N, C-alpha and C positions, 0 to 999 in steps of 0.2 A: 503493499501500500503507497511506504513514502514514496517510492519510485513516482508512482502516477502523480502524487501531490509535487513532487520537486517539478515535472513535467509538468504541469499542468500550472503553477506559478512563474518555471519559465516562459511558458506561451505569452500568459497572460502579461505577463513586463515585457516580453518582445515585442507584444502587440502596441501595448502603451508607447513604447519608445520609437518604435520602427515600422508601426505597420504591419503590412502581410510578412509574415514566419514563412521562413522554408522550413519545413517538417522533416524532410529528405535528413538534414544533419542530424537531428534531433533524436531519427526513430532510427540512428545506425544501432546494427548488433540485434540479431536475433535473440537475446535474452528478454528484451522491454515485451515484445510482444507476447513472449509466454508469461511474463510477468503479470501483465494485463490479463488476460484469460485464467491463469491462479486465482488470481485477486477478487475477479468477478466470479469464477465459481463458488470461491469459498464466500464471497458476500452472501448469492444465492442461497447456499445451503445452512449459512447463519439464519436469514428470513424465512428459509422454509422449516426451520427448527422452530423458531420463535412462534410464526403460526401456527404449529401443528401443537407448542404446547398450548397456547391460547386457547386452540379448541379441545384440547382434551381436559384443561380447568372448565372450561365452560359447560360441559357434556356432563360433568361433574359437580356442580354448582347446582341447586335445585333451585336456586333463587335467581339464574338466568336461563332460562329454559331455552333450548335452541331450535323448538318448533313450537307453536301456538296452535292448539285445537279448536275451530269454529265450531259452532252450534247453529244450525239453519232451521 
């Protein structure tokens, strides 16, 4: 994650100072792409884990029903 933050900050600074930024120089090296993929995967995994925990806690909490029965 720190590499992504560094790249984004660099892009913002360069953009503010110089206008258009040449991405080619910043993205040299195969490691950055792999690092971004890994970070995105980790963020998605953490988010899914949080959603599953919230869903499981809602299902076990009688005061927050997950379904409402309507009478007609």
